N, C-alpha and C positions, 0 to 999 in steps of 0.2 A: 725431543721424544717425550711422549706422555708417560707419566708414571701412574700406575693404576693398581688397584686390587679390588675385587668385588667379592664380598663374603656374605652369602645368605645364611644368617644365623638365628633369625628370630622365629620362634614358633609359640604362639600365644598360649596354647594349652599345656606347654611345658611349664609355664608359670602357674597356671591354675587349671588343673585337670577337670574342674567342675563347670567351666564356662559352657553356656548352652550351645555353642557352635559345634561341639564335638559330635553330638548325635542328632539325627533327624528321625523322628518316629516314622515307621514304615507307612502308617495310614494317615498321615497328615502333612500339611505344610507348616513349617516351623520358622519362628524368628531365630536368627543365629548371628553370631559375631563373626566378622570376616576381617582378616589381616590383609592389608594392601600396602604396597610401596615398601616391602621389606627388603632392603638392600643397603650396602654401605660401599663407598668407593672413594677414591681420591685421585685427582688428576693434577699433574704438574705441581706436586707438593714436595716440600723439603723433607717432611716427615709424614709417615702414614697416619691418617686420622680416620678412625673408624667411628661412624655415627649411624644411628638407626632412626628411621622415621616410621613410626607405627600409627596408622590410622585405623581406629576401631570403629566400624560402621555397623549399626543395627539395620537390618533390612528384611522385608518379607519376601520370600522367594520359594520357588519350587525347583525340583531337579531339572536342569535345562538340557538341551541337546548337546552341550559341550561337556557334560558330565557323564560318567559311566559308573556302573555298580557291578562288583564281582562278589562272589561268596567265598569266604575263607573259613578255616577251622575255628576262628574266633567270632565270625559273624559277617554281616554285609559291610562292604568297604566301598566308599565313594571316592573316585579319582576324577581326573579331568582329561579331556581330549583336545589335542592341538595338532598343528601341522608343522613338521620339522623336515627340512630337505624335501618339501613337497609330498610328504607322505604322512598318513595319520599316525599319531603316536599317543599313547595313553600313559599318564603318570600318576603314581600314588605316592604321596610324600608324607613322611612322618608316621609310618605304620608301626605300631607297637608290636614287638615280638617277645617282650619279656616284661614282667612286673618291674616297676621302678625299684632299682637297687638302693633303697634307703632304709633307715632304721635297722631292724634286725637283719635285713638283706644286704646291708652295705658291702660286706666282703664275702657274701655267700655266692654259691653258684647261681646263675640266673634261673629264675622260675618262669615257665611259659606264661604268657599274658592272661590266658583264660578267655572267657566269652563275654561279649557285650550285647546289649539289647539294641534294637534299632539299626541305624546305619552310621558307621564311623566315618567321619569326613576326613579324608587324607589328602588335603590340598595345600598344606603348609609345611615348611621344613622345620625340623626339630633343632633344639639347641645342641651344640656339641657337648661331649662329656667334660666334666670338670677338669680345667687345665689352666696353666699360667699364660700370661701374655707371651707372644712369640715374636722374636726379632729376626728379620731376614736381612735387611739393609737399613741404613739410616732413613731411607725413604719409604720402606715397606715393612710394616709390622701388623700383627693381628692381635686384637684385644681378646682376652679370655673372660671379660667381665660378665658376659651372659652365658657362660658355660655352666653346666649343672650336673648334679648326680642323677637326676631323672632324665636319662639320655638314650635309653635302649630302644631306638627306633630305626627303621630302615626305609629306603626309597626304592621304588620299582619303576622302571621305564620299559614299555613293551609296545611292539608294533601291532599286537592283537590281544584281545581278551576272549575268554570263553563264555559265551551266552547259550550255546547250543551243545548238545551232547556230541555232535560230530567233531567239534574242535578238540575233544579229548583223544581223538585218534592220533596215533604216533606220527603219521605223515604230515599232520597239520601243526605240530608243535614246533616251537622255536628253541634253538640252543640257548643256554643260560650262562651268564658270567656273573659271579659274585666278586665284587671288588673291595678289597680291604685297604683302607687309607693308610698312608705313612704318617710320620711324625715322631719317630724315635720312641714309640710307646708312651709318649707323654703329651702329644698334641695331635690336632687334626680332627676331622669330622665330616660327615656326609652333607653338611649344610654349606660347606665352602663351594663356591661356584665352579671351581675346577674339578669337582666330583660330580657335576651334572652329567648324568648318563644319557641324556636325550639324543645327543648327536651320534654317539657310538651305536645306540640302539636303532636309530632311524636309518643310518647309512649302512650298517652291517646286518640289519634284520635279525637282531638277537634281543633277548630279554636281559636287562641290566639291573642288578640288585646291589645297592651300596648301603651297608649298615654302619651304625656307630658301634663302638665297643669301649669298655671302661679303660681308663688310662692311669699311668703312674701307680701310686700306692693303692688306688681303688681297683686297679686291674691286676695287681700282682702281689698283694700282701699274702705271704705264705707262712702260716704258723702250723700247717699240717693238721688243722682241726676242721670239723664240718663247717664252722662259722667263718673260717679264714683258710680255705684249702690251698690258696695260691692259684695262679693261672686263671683268675676270674675272667680276664679279657679273652683268653683262648676258649673258655667255655661259652662266653658271649658269642664268639664267632661260630663255635660248634652249634649253638642253638639256632643261629641264622641258617646254617646249612641244613639243619633238620626242618626248620620252617620252610625252606625252599623245597625240600623233598616232599613235604606234606601239602604245600599250597600253590606251588608255581604253575600247576596246570590251569588254575583259574585265571592266570595272567597269560595264557597261551604258551607257557614254557614247558620244556621237556625235562623232567626231574632226572632222567637217565643221561642227560647230556649237559652236565654242569661243569664249568671251568672255574677254578678258584684263581683269582688274580690279585696281585698286590704290588705296591711300590714301597721301597724303603723297608720300614718295620712291617708293613703289610706284606711285603715279599718274604721277609723272615718268617712271619706267621704262616704264610702259605707253605713254606718248607717244613715247618714244624707240624702242620696238619698232615703232611705227607708221611711223617714218621709216627704220628700218634695212632695208637690202636683204636681210639674212639672215633676217629674221622674216616675210617675205612668204608669205602663204598659210597661216600657222599659226594664225590666229584671224580671226574675221569681225566681231566687235563689241568695243567697249572701254567700260569704266566707269572714270571718272577722278574720284576724290574728293579735293579739296583738293591739287591738284598739276597742273602743266602743263609741257611742255617749254620754255615761255617763262620758267620760273622762274630760268634762268641758272645752274643747278647742273651745269655741265659746262664743260670747258676744252679748248683745243687740246692735242694730244699734245706738241707742241713746247714749250709753255709750262711743262710740269711738271718738266723736268729740273733747272733751277736750284733749285727748291724742294726737290727730292729730295736734291740735293747738300748743302744746308744741313742737312736732316734726318739724312743719313748722318753728318755731322760731329757732330751732336747725339748720335748713337749711338757716338761715339768711333771711327768708322771712318776710315781714311785714304782719300782720294779723289784720284786722279791729276789733275793740271792738264791733261794731254793729253786732248783730246776723244776720241781713239780708245780710251782706256782708261777714261774716266769712267763710262760706263754699266756696264761690267763690274764696276768697283769697287763701285758702288752696288748692283748686283744681288747680288753676293756678300755685301755687308753686310746687306742686308735678308733674304736667303735664310737666313742662318745665325744671325740674331739670335733670341732667345727671343720667342715671340709676345707675351707681356705686356710685354716690353721695348719692342717696337714700338708697342704701345698707349700706353705711358707717354710715349714720344718724340712720338707724334702729339698727345697731350694737351698737352705742353709747347709744341709748335709752334702750337697751335690758337688760335682766336679767343675761346674761352670760350663761344661761342654754341652751342646744341644743334645737332647735325648733324656730319657727317663733314668732315674736311679733305681727303678724297679723293673725287672725283666721276667720273662718266662723262667720257670724253674723245672728241674727234672728230678727223677726219683720219686714220682708220684703217679696218680691215676692217669693224668693226661700224657705225661712223658715218663714212662717207667725207666727207660734207658737214657743215658746221655745221648743227645741227638746225633752227634757225630759217630758214636759207636753203632747206633741203629742203622745209620746210612751206610756205613762201611760194611756192615753185615748184610746189607740188602734188605733189611727189615723195614720196608716202606711201601706206600701205595704205588702200584704199577701204572703211573700216569705218564702221558706225553708232556713235555715241558718246552715252553718258549721262554728264554731268559737272556739277560744282557745287562750292559752297563753304559754309562756315559763317559765322555772323554776325560772330564776332570771331576770325578766323584768327590774328591776331598776338598774342592775349592770353596764351597759355601761354608764348610766347617772351619777351615783355616781363616776365612774371611771373618766369620763370627768371632773367633778367638782374637784376631787382630783388632777388630773394631770394638767389640763389646767387652772383652775381658781386659785386653791391654790398653784399650782406648787410644789406639794409634789412628790418626786421621788420614794418613797417607802411607803408601807402601814404602816410601823412602824414609819414614820416621823410625824404622827399626833396622838394626844392622843384620847382615847375614848370620853372624854368630849368635845373636839373640834368637833369631828364628830357629837356628839349629838346636839350641838348648831348650827352647820352649816346645819344640816338636818332641824332643825326648820326654819331657814332662807329660805331654798328651799321651804318647804311646805307652808310657809306664802305668797308666791307669788300667791297661789290659795285659801288660807283660811284666814279668819279674825283672826283665833286663831289656835293654835296647842294644842288640849286638852291634859291635863296631863295624863289621863288614856291611851291614845294612845301612847304617848311618853314612858310612863313607861312599856307598854306591850312589845315594841320592845327592850328596853334597859335593861330589867330585867336580872340580872345575867351576864351582859357584863363586861368582865375584860380586854380584850386585844384589840389592835387596829384593828386586823383582824375581831374579833367578832363584834366590833362596826361598821365597814364598811359593814359587811354582814347584820347587823341589819338595817342599813340605806338603803341598797339595797332592803331589803324586804319591809320596810316601804314605800319607794318611788314607788316600783313596785306594791305593793298592792293598793296604793291610785290611781295611774295613769292608771294601766293596769288590774291587776287581779280582783280586787273587782268590778270595773265598768263592766267588762266582765261578771262576775258571776251574777250581778244584772240584766243586760240586758237579759241574758239567762233566768232568772226567769220570767221577764216580757213577753218575747216572748212566753215562754211555757204557761204562764197564758192565753195569748190571742190565744192559739191554733196553734201556729206555730210549724213546725217540726224542732227541734234543735238538732244538734250533737256537742258535746263538746270534745276537746282534750287538753292534757297538754304535752308539749314537754320538756323532761328533759335530753336530751343527749348533753353533751359538745363535739363539734366536735374535733376530734384528730388534725385537722389543724387550730383550732381557733387562731385568732390573739390576743385574750384577755388573761389576766393573769389567771392562773389555778384556783385561789380561786373564780373567778366569776361564774364558771359553765356555764350553757346554758343561754345565754343572749338574749336580744331583737334582732330579725332578724335572729338568727341562724337557725330556722326552715325553713325560706324562701329559703335558699340555697338548702335545700333538696327538697322542693316542686317544685322548678323551674328546678331541675336537673343540677344545677351549678357545681356539683361534676363531671359531665361528660364533662365539658367545658375545652378543652385543653388549651385555652389561659389563663385561670385563674391559671393554674399550681397548682391546688389542689393535695394533696396526701392523699386522703381518703382511709380508709381500705375497704376490701371487704364487711364487715358487713355494713359499711356506704353507700356503693354503693347500696347494697340490700335495705337498709332502704329508700334511696332516691327513688329508683324505686317503692317501695311499696307505699310511700307517694304520688308520682305522680299518681299512679294507683287509690288510694283511692280518691284523690281530683277530678280526672277526672270522676270517677264513680259518685261522687256527682253531678258534672256538668251535667252529662248525665241524671241521674235518681232522684236526690234530696233526696235519702234515702240510707240506708245500710241494709244488713241482720241483723235483730235484735239480732240474736245469736252471731254475731261478734262484732257489734258496736251498742248497745242499744241506743234508742233515749233519749235525756235529757228531764227530766220532773221535776217539782217542788217536786214531792213525792219521786223521787229516785235520782235525780241530778247525773246521771251517766256520766262519761267521759272516754275517751280512753287515757291512759298514753302511750306516744310514745317515744320509744328508740329502739336500735337494738334488745333488748330482748323481745320486745312486741309481737312478732309474732312467732308462732310455725307452721312449715310446715310439714305435713305428706301427701306426694303426693297422690292425686292431690289437697288436701285441705289445705288452710292456715287459721289458727284461730288466733284471737286476744286475747292474754292471760293476758293482763294487763288492766283490767277494774276497774276503781275506782268509789266509790260512796261518795256522800256528796261533796259539792263544795270545790274546792282547796282553801286552806287558809281560811276555814270557820270562825274560831274564830276571826281572824283579821278583816275579812270583816264585821262581825257584828258590830265591833267598828266603821268602816268607813261608814257604811250604812247611817247614818243621814246626812253625808256630800256629799253623792253621789246622793241620790234620790232627786226628785223634792221637793222643799220647800212646806210646807203646803199651804202657800199663794202665788199665782202666781204674786202677786204685789211686791214680794221680789225677783227680778231677780238675778240669779247667775252672778257674774261679776268677772273679773280679778282685783285683788287689786293692786293699785299702791303703790310705796314706801311711799308716803305721807299719805296713809291710814293705814299703818302698825303700830299698836300701841304696845309699849313695855309692856303694862300693864299685858297682859296674856301670855307673853313669858315664856316658861318653863325654869326653872333656874337650869341647871346642875351645880354641885359644881366644878367650874373651875376658874382659873385665868391665862389668857394668854394675857393680855392687851398689853404687850410689843410686843408679836408676831404679834398680830392683827395690831398694829400701824406700825410695820415695813413692813407689807404686804399691808398697806392701799393704797399706790400709785399705785401699779400694779393691785391690785384687783379693784380699782376704774376705771382704764383704761379698764379692761377686762369685768367687769360687767356693766359699764355705770355710768357716774358721778352722775346723779341725783338719781339713784336708790341706789347705794352703799353708798354714803355719808350719806344718811338718816339712812340706816341700821347700818352702823358703829357707827354713833352717838348714836343710841339707844342701841346697844350692849355695848358700852363703859359705858353708863349710868348704865345699868343693872349690868355689871361686877364691876363697882365702888361701887355700893350699896352692892353687894355680899361681896366684900372685906371689906367694912366698917363693915358689920355685923360680919365677922370673927374676926375683931379686938376687 
């Protein structure tokens, strides 16, 4: 099997915005710089190697027949014309929608880009926003070496553009989908090849917009001040929606028919836009893949200051003990620190689990209410929703913890009891306690290491993805929203994950975006998988256009029937000319487990008890579930490298508590 990954990440004018390739004077032919061969990939390699080949060529040229120009609120924009699925498609890559968030704008709300002279050449992908290297498997990793703070660009793919007044008529406009990338609020970007929207646009006859947005500390530093208001990433996304409202008609799109779609943290973001008063009226449908606002990846603005104070000291900044000076000291520290120094400090302070240590915050302009409170009050955008999850949502995260944190090279190198204990550690980053009935539910009857790891995958996936999605669907249905649920359970034949993991987080997205048809990714899908991808693209774009399905094919989800579509290559039966969906399930996926998780997902009875992320200092060993194990020597030998990977302050406290608990267990046995 070929191992592969292709990531288009190089955009030359992100390095130097003054290169002459950027603008072509309207009244002349110009010399310009052109980037070619911009891609990285790896085939049949033991470890992912990212490399870039940049050929900078000076050439005299005029605007050719393969290029197209549209007018936006910022000026004229030049894109390219190509043929995809035997139809004409126009692409505009690396379109700036905001001023570079650098210097005084580093942690500020995004500012509209403004106006340029001449023609802006939008033919190259932009760098992703500043981020760390990303580990997926030993064979597949993505380097963050050329990520940058100057990253607020978007890509547009469209089947038509407006050159005549007639195309502004409503009947000629195409529905629009804005896709927010995933990555745990700490990674990802629209330059990755699997965010190429050309296939979805061409096959579905819709306009696709994929933006970048700030990540990690740059996207969520919340000091409650104008210079650092928090939710910068959410305001980036909001500015994209406003850009679409103002400009999408020039790309043949209908600003009144916008669907907001996201995967992972992009899906969480979509849910938060549904409850933000600032996003009202900017979209009418939502597609949420493997992410819900009930995932609990947001905090109260008030709760972040103490954590930021600790991080500032980690950066060797002095912070006043006076409350009146504290925010200003932290702001100056973060504002003038090198970007990668901030990344390194974030990593040291982190939990070691994939995802950001900075999340959306509430109690502010973007989210006045705790999101769950707003949702349960029905205070949210009245949009139709398509949503769902994959079979093993927790698999890739447990795999990461096993390989990257514990450095276990095989599933048999860790005992079932070790898995049990480490799962409790993982879950306690979000919970004050890990209830014994939940722990017992997943590990009942577990005998082997593989069984234990599969149980851990289910537990983590249920808590973070499946059960929050189920609960959100119930709430939406109760408030009269049209909801369609899916469950994707096909393990791709070309998966880079171990076979025992099945269909993991993000697997479905490759099918939805048509990445299987992307030659640069070197996928080797089966004919059945290509058909499945085409059908999923057709289904998704049907929802983007109409917001509903034929009830005989895909019944609407409601509390009384809880119907969902199970998606895999066998889910569809075609008897020309009709295709029927044959795998309809009823009752929420993982219903019994989700009943156990429900008290920890829904809004607390008292809104005065805000949900918060628990620091290591707050993790008490008193209620730690006690699996019958003794591996203190193993834990001690791993202490140094685990401390480095998870973060000193976090892991030392946890190791200390685990040792105390294990020591007491051993004393009892004696």
